[in-house]
PDB file with SEQRES, HELIX, SHEET and CRYST1 records, atoms N, CA, C and O in Angstrom:
SEQRES   1 A   81  MET VAL TYR ASP PHE ASN LYS LEU ARG GLY ARG ILE LYS          
SEQRES   2 A   81  GLU LYS LEU LYS TYR GLU SER VAL PHE ALA GLU LYS ILE          
SEQRES   3 A   81  GLY ILE SER GLN VAL ALA LEU SER SER LYS LEU ASN ASN          
SEQRES   4 A   81  LYS SER ASP PHE THR ALA THR GLU ILE SER LYS ALA CYS          
SEQRES   5 A   81  GLU GLU ASP VAL LEU ASP ILE SER GLU ASN ASP ILE GLY          
SEQRES   6 A   81  GLN TYR PHE PHE THR LYS LYS LEU GLU LEU ASN SER ARG          
SEQRES   7 A   81  LYS ILE LYS                                                  
HELIX    1 AA1 ASN A    6  LEU A   16  1                                  11    
HELIX    2 AA2 GLU A   19  ILE A   26  1                                   8    
HELIX    3 AA3 GLN A   30  LEU A   37  1                                   8    
HELIX    4 AA4 ALA A   45  CYS A   52  1                                   8    
HELIX    5 AA5 GLU A   61  ASP A   63  5                                   3    
HELIX    6 AA6 ILE A   64  PHE A   68  1                                   5    
CRYST1    1.000    1.000    1.000  90.00  90.00  90.00 P 1           1          
ATOM      1  N   MET A   1     -18.405 -14.708 -12.670  1.00  0.00           N  
ATOM      2  CA  MET A   1     -18.988 -14.687 -11.346  1.00  0.00           C  
ATOM      3  C   MET A   1     -18.781 -13.298 -10.729  1.00  0.00           C  
ATOM      4  O   MET A   1     -17.732 -12.679 -10.906  1.00  0.00           O  
ATOM      5  N   VAL A   2     -19.782 -12.827 -10.015  1.00  0.00           N  
ATOM      6  CA  VAL A   2     -19.725 -11.506  -9.392  1.00  0.00           C  
ATOM      7  C   VAL A   2     -19.554 -11.682  -7.887  1.00  0.00           C  
ATOM      8  O   VAL A   2     -20.318 -12.394  -7.236  1.00  0.00           O  
ATOM      9  N   TYR A   3     -18.532 -11.015  -7.350  1.00  0.00           N  
ATOM     10  CA  TYR A   3     -18.241 -11.126  -5.922  1.00  0.00           C  
ATOM     11  C   TYR A   3     -18.599  -9.850  -5.176  1.00  0.00           C  
ATOM     12  O   TYR A   3     -18.570  -8.752  -5.732  1.00  0.00           O  
ATOM     13  N   ASP A   4     -18.936 -10.020  -3.908  1.00  0.00           N  
ATOM     14  CA  ASP A   4     -19.253  -8.909  -3.012  1.00  0.00           C  
ATOM     15  C   ASP A   4     -17.999  -8.585  -2.204  1.00  0.00           C  
ATOM     16  O   ASP A   4     -17.579  -9.380  -1.363  1.00  0.00           O  
ATOM     17  N   PHE A   5     -17.407  -7.431  -2.453  1.00  0.00           N  
ATOM     18  CA  PHE A   5     -16.178  -7.045  -1.770  1.00  0.00           C  
ATOM     19  C   PHE A   5     -16.407  -6.044  -0.640  1.00  0.00           C  
ATOM     20  O   PHE A   5     -15.467  -5.368  -0.223  1.00  0.00           O  
ATOM     21  N   ASN A   6     -17.639  -5.938  -0.136  1.00  0.00           N  
ATOM     22  CA  ASN A   6     -17.915  -4.993   0.947  1.00  0.00           C  
ATOM     23  C   ASN A   6     -17.085  -5.282   2.195  1.00  0.00           C  
ATOM     24  O   ASN A   6     -16.573  -4.358   2.828  1.00  0.00           O  
ATOM     25  N   LYS A   7     -16.952  -6.541   2.545  1.00  0.00           N  
ATOM     26  CA  LYS A   7     -16.171  -6.896   3.736  1.00  0.00           C  
ATOM     27  C   LYS A   7     -14.689  -6.570   3.508  1.00  0.00           C  
ATOM     28  O   LYS A   7     -14.016  -6.098   4.424  1.00  0.00           O  
ATOM     29  N   LEU A   8     -14.184  -6.813   2.315  1.00  0.00           N  
ATOM     30  CA  LEU A   8     -12.800  -6.486   1.985  1.00  0.00           C  
ATOM     31  C   LEU A   8     -12.582  -4.974   2.050  1.00  0.00           C  
ATOM     32  O   LEU A   8     -11.585  -4.512   2.604  1.00  0.00           O  
ATOM     33  N   ARG A   9     -13.505  -4.215   1.489  1.00  0.00           N  
ATOM     34  CA  ARG A   9     -13.394  -2.743   1.534  1.00  0.00           C  
ATOM     35  C   ARG A   9     -13.380  -2.252   2.988  1.00  0.00           C  
ATOM     36  O   ARG A   9     -12.626  -1.339   3.327  1.00  0.00           O  
ATOM     37  N   GLY A  10     -14.198  -2.848   3.831  1.00  0.00           N  
ATOM     38  CA  GLY A  10     -14.225  -2.475   5.246  1.00  0.00           C  
ATOM     39  C   GLY A  10     -12.909  -2.786   5.943  1.00  0.00           C  
ATOM     40  O   GLY A  10     -12.428  -2.000   6.759  1.00  0.00           O  
ATOM     41  N   ARG A  11     -12.335  -3.926   5.619  1.00  0.00           N  
ATOM     42  CA  ARG A  11     -11.059  -4.327   6.223  1.00  0.00           C  
ATOM     43  C   ARG A  11      -9.938  -3.393   5.766  1.00  0.00           C  
ATOM     44  O   ARG A  11      -9.066  -3.031   6.556  1.00  0.00           O  
ATOM     45  N   ILE A  12      -9.965  -3.009   4.501  1.00  0.00           N  
ATOM     46  CA  ILE A  12      -8.965  -2.065   3.985  1.00  0.00           C  
ATOM     47  C   ILE A  12      -9.061  -0.757   4.751  1.00  0.00           C  
ATOM     48  O   ILE A  12      -8.049  -0.206   5.183  1.00  0.00           O  
ATOM     49  N   LYS A  13     -10.278  -0.263   4.918  1.00  0.00           N  
ATOM     50  CA  LYS A  13     -10.487   1.002   5.628  1.00  0.00           C  
ATOM     51  C   LYS A  13     -10.042   0.882   7.088  1.00  0.00           C  
ATOM     52  O   LYS A  13      -9.418   1.796   7.628  1.00  0.00           O  
ATOM     53  N   GLU A  14     -10.363  -0.237   7.716  1.00  0.00           N  
ATOM     54  CA  GLU A  14     -10.013  -0.471   9.117  1.00  0.00           C  
ATOM     55  C   GLU A  14      -8.497  -0.539   9.322  1.00  0.00           C  
ATOM     56  O   GLU A  14      -7.961   0.075  10.245  1.00  0.00           O  
ATOM     57  N   LYS A  15      -7.813  -1.288   8.458  1.00  0.00           N  
ATOM     58  CA  LYS A  15      -6.385  -1.546   8.659  1.00  0.00           C  
ATOM     59  C   LYS A  15      -5.468  -0.503   8.026  1.00  0.00           C  
ATOM     60  O   LYS A  15      -4.436  -0.155   8.600  1.00  0.00           O  
ATOM     61  N   LEU A  16      -5.839   0.001   6.843  1.00  0.00           N  
ATOM     62  CA  LEU A  16      -4.920   0.865   6.092  1.00  0.00           C  
ATOM     63  C   LEU A  16      -5.480   2.253   5.796  1.00  0.00           C  
ATOM     64  O   LEU A  16      -4.749   3.132   5.341  1.00  0.00           O  
ATOM     65  N   LYS A  17      -6.741   2.450   6.046  1.00  0.00           N  
ATOM     66  CA  LYS A  17      -7.457   3.698   5.845  1.00  0.00           C  
ATOM     67  C   LYS A  17      -7.814   3.979   4.387  1.00  0.00           C  
ATOM     68  O   LYS A  17      -8.944   4.369   4.094  1.00  0.00           O  
ATOM     69  N   TYR A  18      -6.863   3.784   3.470  1.00  0.00           N  
ATOM     70  CA  TYR A  18      -7.102   4.140   2.072  1.00  0.00           C  
ATOM     71  C   TYR A  18      -6.859   2.967   1.121  1.00  0.00           C  
ATOM     72  O   TYR A  18      -5.934   2.178   1.316  1.00  0.00           O  
ATOM     73  N   GLU A  19      -7.700   2.864   0.095  1.00  0.00           N  
ATOM     74  CA  GLU A  19      -7.522   1.827  -0.910  1.00  0.00           C  
ATOM     75  C   GLU A  19      -6.213   2.015  -1.667  1.00  0.00           C  
ATOM     76  O   GLU A  19      -5.611   1.036  -2.108  1.00  0.00           O  
ATOM     77  N   SER A  20      -5.766   3.257  -1.823  1.00  0.00           N  
ATOM     78  CA  SER A  20      -4.509   3.523  -2.533  1.00  0.00           C  
ATOM     79  C   SER A  20      -3.319   2.901  -1.797  1.00  0.00           C  
ATOM     80  O   SER A  20      -2.388   2.410  -2.435  1.00  0.00           O  
ATOM     81  N   VAL A  21      -3.343   2.917  -0.472  1.00  0.00           N  
ATOM     82  CA  VAL A  21      -2.278   2.297   0.336  1.00  0.00           C  
ATOM     83  C   VAL A  21      -2.319   0.784   0.141  1.00  0.00           C  
ATOM     84  O   VAL A  21      -1.277   0.143   0.001  1.00  0.00           O  
ATOM     85  N   PHE A  22      -3.518   0.219   0.133  1.00  0.00           N  
ATOM     86  CA  PHE A  22      -3.675  -1.216  -0.083  1.00  0.00           C  
ATOM     87  C   PHE A  22      -3.124  -1.617  -1.450  1.00  0.00           C  
ATOM     88  O   PHE A  22      -2.384  -2.594  -1.561  1.00  0.00           O  
ATOM     89  N   ALA A  23      -3.484  -0.866  -2.486  1.00  0.00           N  
ATOM     90  CA  ALA A  23      -3.011  -1.168  -3.837  1.00  0.00           C  
ATOM     91  C   ALA A  23      -1.484  -1.183  -3.878  1.00  0.00           C  
ATOM     92  O   ALA A  23      -0.879  -2.085  -4.458  1.00  0.00           O  
ATOM     93  N   GLU A  24      -0.877  -0.190  -3.263  1.00  0.00           N  
ATOM     94  CA  GLU A  24       0.585  -0.106  -3.239  1.00  0.00           C  
ATOM     95  C   GLU A  24       1.198  -1.312  -2.522  1.00  0.00           C  
ATOM     96  O   GLU A  24       2.187  -1.879  -2.987  1.00  0.00           O  
ATOM     97  N   LYS A  25       0.609  -1.698  -1.399  1.00  0.00           N  
ATOM     98  CA  LYS A  25       1.149  -2.809  -0.610  1.00  0.00           C  
ATOM     99  C   LYS A  25       1.066  -4.152  -1.335  1.00  0.00           C  
ATOM    100  O   LYS A  25       1.898  -5.032  -1.114  1.00  0.00           O  
ATOM    101  N   ILE A  26       0.058  -4.309  -2.204  1.00  0.00           N  
ATOM    102  CA  ILE A  26      -0.032  -5.582  -2.931  1.00  0.00           C  
ATOM    103  C   ILE A  26       0.571  -5.483  -4.334  1.00  0.00           C  
ATOM    104  O   ILE A  26       0.532  -6.443  -5.103  1.00  0.00           O  
ATOM    105  N   GLY A  27       1.128  -4.317  -4.658  1.00  0.00           N  
ATOM    106  CA  GLY A  27       1.881  -4.173  -5.896  1.00  0.00           C  
ATOM    107  C   GLY A  27       1.078  -3.946  -7.161  1.00  0.00           C  
ATOM    108  O   GLY A  27       1.486  -4.363  -8.245  1.00  0.00           O  
ATOM    109  N   ILE A  28      -0.076  -3.278  -7.024  1.00  0.00           N  
ATOM    110  CA  ILE A  28      -0.875  -2.956  -8.212  1.00  0.00           C  
ATOM    111  C   ILE A  28      -1.246  -1.473  -8.182  1.00  0.00           C  
ATOM    112  O   ILE A  28      -1.114  -0.810  -7.153  1.00  0.00           O  
ATOM    113  N   SER A  29      -1.706  -0.972  -9.307  1.00  0.00           N  
ATOM    114  CA  SER A  29      -2.114   0.432  -9.379  1.00  0.00           C  
ATOM    115  C   SER A  29      -3.506   0.607  -8.765  1.00  0.00           C  
ATOM    116  O   SER A  29      -4.239  -0.361  -8.562  1.00  0.00           O  
ATOM    117  N   GLN A  30      -3.846   1.855  -8.477  1.00  0.00           N  
ATOM    118  CA  GLN A  30      -5.180   2.151  -7.957  1.00  0.00           C  
ATOM    119  C   GLN A  30      -6.248   1.811  -8.996  1.00  0.00           C  
ATOM    120  O   GLN A  30      -7.341   1.365  -8.646  1.00  0.00           O  
ATOM    121  N   VAL A  31      -5.929   2.023 -10.268  1.00  0.00           N  
ATOM    122  CA  VAL A  31      -6.867   1.696 -11.352  1.00  0.00           C  
ATOM    123  C   VAL A  31      -7.113   0.188 -11.397  1.00  0.00           C  
ATOM    124  O   VAL A  31      -8.251  -0.258 -11.545  1.00  0.00           O  
ATOM    125  N   ALA A  32      -6.037  -0.595 -11.269  1.00  0.00           N  
ATOM    126  CA  ALA A  32      -6.177  -2.057 -11.272  1.00  0.00           C  
ATOM    127  C   ALA A  32      -7.008  -2.516 -10.079  1.00  0.00           C  
ATOM    128  O   ALA A  32      -7.852  -3.402 -10.218  1.00  0.00           O  
ATOM    129  N   LEU A  33      -6.778  -1.922  -8.910  1.00  0.00           N  
ATOM    130  CA  LEU A  33      -7.561  -2.289  -7.731  1.00  0.00           C  
ATOM    131  C   LEU A  33      -9.035  -1.968  -7.932  1.00  0.00           C  
ATOM    132  O   LEU A  33      -9.903  -2.780  -7.611  1.00  0.00           O  
ATOM    133  N   SER A  34      -9.312  -0.802  -8.456  1.00  0.00           N  
ATOM    134  CA  SER A  34     -10.695  -0.411  -8.722  1.00  0.00           C  
ATOM    135  C   SER A  34     -11.365  -1.415  -9.661  1.00  0.00           C  
ATOM    136  O   SER A  34     -12.519  -1.793  -9.455  1.00  0.00           O  
ATOM    137  N   SER A  35     -10.647  -1.836 -10.674  1.00  0.00           N  
ATOM    138  CA  SER A  35     -11.163  -2.824 -11.617  1.00  0.00           C  
ATOM    139  C   SER A  35     -11.510  -4.139 -10.914  1.00  0.00           C  
ATOM    140  O   SER A  35     -12.533  -4.758 -11.206  1.00  0.00           O  
ATOM    141  N   LYS A  36     -10.661  -4.551 -10.001  1.00  0.00           N  
ATOM    142  CA  LYS A  36     -10.887  -5.797  -9.270  1.00  0.00           C  
ATOM    143  C   LYS A  36     -12.074  -5.665  -8.309  1.00  0.00           C  
ATOM    144  O   LYS A  36     -12.911  -6.565  -8.232  1.00  0.00           O  
ATOM    145  N   LEU A  37     -12.150  -4.557  -7.583  1.00  0.00           N  
ATOM    146  CA  LEU A  37     -13.233  -4.355  -6.626  1.00  0.00           C  
ATOM    147  C   LEU A  37     -14.586  -4.154  -7.304  1.00  0.00           C  
ATOM    148  O   LEU A  37     -15.635  -4.313  -6.678  1.00  0.00           O  
ATOM    149  N   ASN A  38     -14.550  -3.803  -8.593  1.00  0.00           N  
ATOM    150  CA  ASN A  38     -15.783  -3.621  -9.353  1.00  0.00           C  
ATOM    151  C   ASN A  38     -16.063  -4.799 -10.290  1.00  0.00           C  
ATOM    152  O   ASN A  38     -16.846  -4.686 -11.233  1.00  0.00           O  
ATOM    153  N   ASN A  39     -15.406  -5.936 -10.011  1.00  0.00           N  
ATOM    154  CA  ASN A  39     -15.642  -7.191 -10.732  1.00  0.00           C  
ATOM    155  C   ASN A  39     -15.361  -7.109 -12.232  1.00  0.00           C  
ATOM    156  O   ASN A  39     -15.986  -7.814 -13.024  1.00  0.00           O  
ATOM    157  N   LYS A  40     -14.434  -6.259 -12.612  1.00  0.00           N  
ATOM    158  CA  LYS A  40     -14.054  -6.164 -14.030  1.00  0.00           C  
ATOM    159  C   LYS A  40     -12.837  -7.044 -14.310  1.00  0.00           C  
ATOM    160  O   LYS A  40     -12.597  -7.432 -15.453  1.00  0.00           O  
ATOM    161  N   SER A  41     -12.071  -7.359 -13.265  1.00  0.00           N  
ATOM    162  CA  SER A  41     -10.952  -8.303 -13.356  1.00  0.00           C  
ATOM    163  C   SER A  41     -10.841  -9.018 -12.017  1.00  0.00           C  
ATOM    164  O   SER A  41     -11.457  -8.612 -11.031  1.00  0.00           O  
ATOM    165  N   ASP A  42     -10.049 -10.085 -11.992  1.00  0.00           N  
ATOM    166  CA  ASP A  42      -9.942 -10.920 -10.791  1.00  0.00           C  
ATOM    167  C   ASP A  42      -8.637 -10.671 -10.040  1.00  0.00           C  
ATOM    168  O   ASP A  42      -7.621 -10.304 -10.629  1.00  0.00           O  
ATOM    169  N   PHE A  43      -8.690 -10.879  -8.736  1.00  0.00           N  
ATOM    170  CA  PHE A  43      -7.473 -10.865  -7.928  1.00  0.00           C  
ATOM    171  C   PHE A  43      -6.672 -12.121  -8.265  1.00  0.00           C  
ATOM    172  O   PHE A  43      -7.248 -13.193  -8.449  1.00  0.00           O  
ATOM    173  N   THR A  44      -5.354 -11.992  -8.345  1.00  0.00           N  
ATOM    174  CA  THR A  44      -4.501 -13.164  -8.557  1.00  0.00           C  
ATOM    175  C   THR A  44      -4.215 -13.811  -7.211  1.00  0.00           C  
ATOM    176  O   THR A  44      -4.430 -13.199  -6.165  1.00  0.00           O  
ATOM    177  N   ALA A  45      -3.739 -15.030  -7.236  1.00  0.00           N  
ATOM    178  CA  ALA A  45      -3.369 -15.727  -6.000  1.00  0.00           C  
ATOM    179  C   ALA A  45      -2.267 -14.957  -5.271  1.00  0.00           C  
ATOM    180  O   ALA A  45      -2.279 -14.870  -4.043  1.00  0.00           O  
ATOM    181  N   THR A  46      -1.327 -14.407  -6.015  1.00  0.00           N  
ATOM    182  CA  THR A  46      -0.233 -13.636  -5.406  1.00  0.00           C  
ATOM    183  C   THR A  46      -0.758 -12.390  -4.714  1.00  0.00           C  
ATOM    184  O   THR A  46      -0.315 -12.064  -3.613  1.00  0.00           O  
ATOM    185  N   GLU A  47      -1.696 -11.687  -5.341  1.00  0.00           N  
ATOM    186  CA  GLU A  47      -2.277 -10.483  -4.743  1.00  0.00           C  
ATOM    187  C   GLU A  47      -3.046 -10.826  -3.467  1.00  0.00           C  
ATOM    188  O   GLU A  47      -2.960 -10.104  -2.474  1.00  0.00           O  
ATOM    189  N   ILE A  48      -3.790 -11.918  -3.495  1.00  0.00           N  
ATOM    190  CA  ILE A  48      -4.541 -12.343  -2.310  1.00  0.00           C  
ATOM    191  C   ILE A  48      -3.571 -12.711  -1.189  1.00  0.00           C  
ATOM    192  O   ILE A  48      -3.781 -12.347  -0.032  1.00  0.00           O  
ATOM    193  N   SER A  49      -2.528 -13.424  -1.536  1.00  0.00           N  
ATOM    194  CA  SER A  49      -1.521 -13.819  -0.549  1.00  0.00           C  
ATOM    195  C   SER A  49      -0.879 -12.594   0.104  1.00  0.00           C  
ATOM    196  O   SER A  49      -0.729 -12.547   1.325  1.00  0.00           O  
ATOM    197  N   LYS A  50      -0.504 -11.610  -0.702  1.00  0.00           N  
ATOM    198  CA  LYS A  50       0.084 -10.370  -0.168  1.00  0.00           C  
ATOM    199  C   LYS A  50      -0.921  -9.628   0.708  1.00  0.00           C  
ATOM    200  O   LYS A  50      -0.563  -9.109   1.765  1.00  0.00           O  
ATOM    201  N   ALA A  51      -2.176  -9.576   0.270  1.00  0.00           N  
ATOM    202  CA  ALA A  51      -3.222  -8.864   1.008  1.00  0.00           C  
ATOM    203  C   ALA A  51      -3.427  -9.445   2.401  1.00  0.00           C  
ATOM    204  O   ALA A  51      -3.746  -8.719   3.341  1.00  0.00           O  
ATOM    205  N   CYS A  52      -3.244 -10.755   2.530  1.00  0.00           N  
ATOM    206  CA  CYS A  52      -3.497 -11.430   3.795  1.00  0.00           C  
ATOM    207  C   CYS A  52      -2.345 -11.325   4.793  1.00  0.00           C  
ATOM    208  O   CYS A  52      -2.499 -11.685   5.960  1.00  0.00           O  
ATOM    209  N   GLU A  53      -1.204 -10.838   4.342  1.00  0.00           N  
ATOM    210  CA  GLU A  53      -0.040 -10.736   5.229  1.00  0.00           C  
ATOM    211  C   GLU A  53      -0.347  -9.875   6.450  1.00  0.00           C  
ATOM    212  O   GLU A  53      -1.195  -8.984   6.409  1.00  0.00           O  
ATOM    213  N   GLU A  54       0.358 -10.162   7.524  1.00  0.00           N  
ATOM    214  CA  GLU A  54       0.135  -9.500   8.811  1.00  0.00           C  
ATOM    215  C   GLU A  54       0.255  -7.981   8.729  1.00  0.00           C  
ATOM    216  O   GLU A  54      -0.517  -7.264   9.366  1.00  0.00           O  
ATOM    217  N   ASP A  55       1.214  -7.487   7.952  1.00  0.00           N  
ATOM    218  CA  ASP A  55       1.421  -6.036   7.872  1.00  0.00           C  
ATOM    219  C   ASP A  55       0.536  -5.361   6.822  1.00  0.00           C  
ATOM    220  O   ASP A  55       0.640  -4.155   6.601  1.00  0.00           O  
ATOM    221  N   VAL A  56      -0.329  -6.140   6.180  1.00  0.00           N  
ATOM    222  CA  VAL A  56      -1.263  -5.557   5.211  1.00  0.00           C  
ATOM    223  C   VAL A  56      -2.664  -5.620   5.827  1.00  0.00           C  
ATOM    224  O   VAL A  56      -3.053  -4.695   6.539  1.00  0.00           O  
ATOM    225  N   LEU A  57      -3.430  -6.685   5.573  1.00  0.00           N  
ATOM    226  CA  LEU A  57      -4.786  -6.782   6.139  1.00  0.00           C  
ATOM    227  C   LEU A  57      -4.910  -7.802   7.257  1.00  0.00           C  
ATOM    228  O   LEU A  57      -5.934  -7.855   7.938  1.00  0.00           O  
ATOM    229  N   ASP A  58      -3.875  -8.612   7.455  1.00  0.00           N  
ATOM    230  CA  ASP A  58      -3.856  -9.599   8.532  1.00  0.00           C  
ATOM    231  C   ASP A  58      -5.112 -10.481   8.506  1.00  0.00           C  
ATOM    232  O   ASP A  58      -5.869 -10.538   9.475  1.00  0.00           O  
ATOM    233  N   ILE A  59      -5.310 -11.161   7.381  1.00  0.00           N  
ATOM    234  CA  ILE A  59      -6.454 -12.057   7.211  1.00  0.00           C  
ATOM    235  C   ILE A  59      -5.951 -13.492   7.334  1.00  0.00           C  
ATOM    236  O   ILE A  59      -4.985 -13.875   6.675  1.00  0.00           O  
ATOM    237  N   SER A  60      -6.603 -14.277   8.173  1.00  0.00           N  
ATOM    238  CA  SER A  60      -6.189 -15.669   8.356  1.00  0.00           C  
ATOM    239  C   SER A  60      -6.573 -16.499   7.131  1.00  0.00           C  
ATOM    240  O   SER A  60      -7.476 -16.141   6.376  1.00  0.00           O  
ATOM    241  N   GLU A  61      -5.873 -17.600   6.956  1.00  0.00           N  
ATOM    242  CA  GLU A  61      -6.132 -18.500   5.834  1.00  0.00           C  
ATOM    243  C   GLU A  61      -7.586 -18.959   5.828  1.00  0.00           C  
ATOM    244  O   GLU A  61      -8.189 -19.101   4.764  1.00  0.00           O  
ATOM    245  N   ASN A  62      -8.144 -19.189   6.999  1.00  0.00           N  
ATOM    246  CA  ASN A  62      -9.534 -19.657   7.113  1.00  0.00           C  
ATOM    247  C   ASN A  62     -10.560 -18.608   6.695  1.00  0.00           C  
ATOM    248  O   ASN A  62     -11.696 -18.948   6.363  1.00  0.00           O  
ATOM    249  N   ASP A  63     -10.166 -17.332   6.708  1.00  0.00           N  
ATOM    250  CA  ASP A  63     -11.106 -16.252   6.415  1.00  0.00           C  
ATOM    251  C   ASP A  63     -10.998 -15.689   4.999  1.00  0.00           C  
ATOM    252  O   ASP A  63     -11.763 -14.796   4.635  1.00  0.00           O  
ATOM    253  N   ILE A  64     -10.071 -16.189   4.204  1.00  0.00           N  
ATOM    254  CA  ILE A  64      -9.853 -15.659   2.853  1.00  0.00           C  
ATOM    255  C   ILE A  64     -11.150 -15.644   2.037  1.00  0.00           C  
ATOM    256  O   ILE A  64     -11.446 -14.666   1.351  1.00  0.00           O  
ATOM    257  N   GLY A  65     -11.910 -16.720   2.114  1.00  0.00           N  
ATOM    258  CA  GLY A  65     -13.144 -16.818   1.346  1.00  0.00           C  
ATOM    259  C   GLY A  65     -14.141 -15.721   1.648  1.00  0.00           C  
ATOM    260  O   GLY A  65     -14.829 -15.243   0.747  1.00  0.00           O  
ATOM    261  N   GLN A  66     -14.227 -15.315   2.906  1.00  0.00           N  
ATOM    262  CA  GLN A  66     -15.169 -14.271   3.306  1.00  0.00           C  
ATOM    263  C   GLN A  66     -14.834 -12.931   2.665  1.00  0.00           C  
ATOM    264  O   GLN A  66     -15.731 -12.138   2.380  1.00  0.00           O  
ATOM    265  N   TYR A  67     -13.568 -12.677   2.441  1.00  0.00           N  
ATOM    266  CA  TYR A  67     -13.125 -11.392   1.894  1.00  0.00           C  
ATOM    267  C   TYR A  67     -13.030 -11.377   0.373  1.00  0.00           C  
ATOM    268  O   TYR A  67     -13.296 -10.351  -0.254  1.00  0.00           O  
ATOM    269  N   PHE A  68     -12.652 -12.514  -0.229  1.00  0.00           N  
ATOM    270  CA  PHE A  68     -12.372 -12.530  -1.656  1.00  0.00           C  
ATOM    271  C   PHE A  68     -13.320 -13.372  -2.501  1.00  0.00           C  
ATOM    272  O   PHE A  68     -13.326 -13.236  -3.725  1.00  0.00           O  
ATOM    273  N   PHE A  69     -14.121 -14.238  -1.884  1.00  0.00           N  
ATOM    274  CA  PHE A  69     -14.936 -15.155  -2.678  1.00  0.00           C  
ATOM    275  C   PHE A  69     -16.389 -15.231  -2.238  1.00  0.00           C  
ATOM    276  O   PHE A  69     -17.039 -16.254  -2.453  1.00  0.00           O  
ATOM    277  N   THR A  70     -16.910 -14.183  -1.631  1.00  0.00           N  
ATOM    278  CA  THR A  70     -18.321 -14.145  -1.276  1.00  0.00           C  
ATOM    279  C   THR A  70     -19.102 -13.709  -2.511  1.00  0.00           C  
ATOM    280  O   THR A  70     -18.879 -12.623  -3.045  1.00  0.00           O  
ATOM    281  N   LYS A  71     -20.007 -14.555  -2.954  1.00  0.00           N  
ATOM    282  CA  LYS A  71     -20.793 -14.232  -4.145  1.00  0.00           C  
ATOM    283  C   LYS A  71     -21.782 -13.119  -3.832  1.00  0.00           C  
ATOM    284  O   LYS A  71     -22.397 -13.091  -2.766  1.00  0.00           O  
ATOM    285  N   LYS A  72     -21.918 -12.215  -4.770  1.00  0.00           N  
ATOM    286  CA  LYS A  72     -22.895 -11.130  -4.633  1.00  0.00           C  
ATOM    287  C   LYS A  72     -24.276 -11.706  -4.907  1.00  0.00           C  
ATOM    288  O   LYS A  72     -24.486 -12.401  -5.901  1.00  0.00           O  
ATOM    289  N   LEU A  73     -25.201 -11.414  -4.029  1.00  0.00           N  
ATOM    290  CA  LEU A  73     -26.564 -11.884  -4.222  1.00  0.00           C  
ATOM    291  C   LEU A  73     -27.247 -11.000  -5.250  1.00  0.00           C  
ATOM    292  O   LEU A  73     -27.251  -9.775  -5.135  1.00  0.00           O  
ATOM    293  N   GLU A  74     -27.815 -11.633  -6.243  1.00  0.00           N  
ATOM    294  CA  GLU A  74     -28.536 -10.887  -7.269  1.00  0.00           C  
ATOM    295  C   GLU A  74     -29.998 -11.287  -7.192  1.00  0.00           C  
ATOM    296  O   GLU A  74     -30.349 -12.450  -7.391  1.00  0.00           O  
ATOM    297  N   LEU A  75     -30.833 -10.322  -6.906  1.00  0.00           N  
ATOM    298  CA  LEU A  75     -32.259 -10.602  -6.817  1.00  0.00           C  
ATOM    299  C   LEU A  75     -32.846 -10.728  -8.213  1.00  0.00           C  
ATOM    300  O   LEU A  75     -32.490  -9.983  -9.126  1.00  0.00           O  
ATOM    301  N   ASN A  76     -33.729 -11.662  -8.355  1.00  0.00           N  
ATOM    302  CA  ASN A  76     -34.391 -11.861  -9.632  1.00  0.00           C  
ATOM    303  C   ASN A  76     -35.301 -10.674  -9.899  1.00  0.00           C  
ATOM    304  O   ASN A  76     -36.169 -10.355  -9.087  1.00  0.00           O  
ATOM    305  N   SER A  77     -35.104 -10.022 -11.032  1.00  0.00           N  
ATOM    306  CA  SER A  77     -35.861  -8.811 -11.322  1.00  0.00           C  
ATOM    307  C   SER A  77     -37.208  -9.093 -12.003  1.00  0.00           C  
ATOM    308  O   SER A  77     -37.963  -8.161 -12.279  1.00  0.00           O  
ATOM    309  N   ARG A  78     -37.512 -10.360 -12.275  1.00  0.00           N  
ATOM    310  CA  ARG A  78     -38.789 -10.683 -12.905  1.00  0.00           C  
ATOM    311  C   ARG A  78     -39.938 -10.476 -11.915  1.00  0.00           C  
ATOM    312  O   ARG A  78     -39.827 -10.752 -10.721  1.00  0.00           O  
ATOM    313  N   LYS A  79     -41.027  -9.985 -12.460  1.00  0.00           N  
ATOM    314  CA  LYS A  79     -42.220  -9.826 -11.628  1.00  0.00           C  
ATOM    315  C   LYS A  79     -42.991 -11.133 -11.632  1.00  0.00           C  
ATOM    316  O   LYS A  79     -43.112 -11.791 -12.666  1.00  0.00           O  
ATOM    317  N   ILE A  80     -43.501 -11.499 -10.496  1.00  0.00           N  
ATOM    318  CA  ILE A  80     -44.297 -12.718 -10.397  1.00  0.00           C  
ATOM    319  C   ILE A  80     -45.731 -12.375 -10.791  1.00  0.00           C  
ATOM    320  O   ILE A  80     -46.320 -11.424 -10.277  1.00  0.00           O  
ATOM    321  N   LYS A  81     -46.275 -13.159 -11.702  1.00  0.00           N  
ATOM    322  CA  LYS A  81     -47.642 -12.898 -12.180  1.00  0.00           C  
ATOM    323  C   LYS A  81     -48.624 -13.819 -11.528  1.00  0.00           C  
ATOM    324  O   LYS A  81     -49.820 -13.744 -11.809  1.00  0.00           O  
TER     325      LYS A  81                                                      
END                                                                             
């Protein structure tokens, strides 16, 4: 499944300014974060939990889905005849 992390990227920029700071706060490398944001690997439950903490991104339990589980819309590339 492919996820849209635009809202998460915006929240990182808003709260921490840099993705490298976010990666450090959730305990992963910048390379690992890049892999996750580019849908090459998945965020773990522990990483999501850390990301939502008040001193990191301050995301409420009700909003987790909007940041981590929004499906990327893929337009059908077939031409209609």
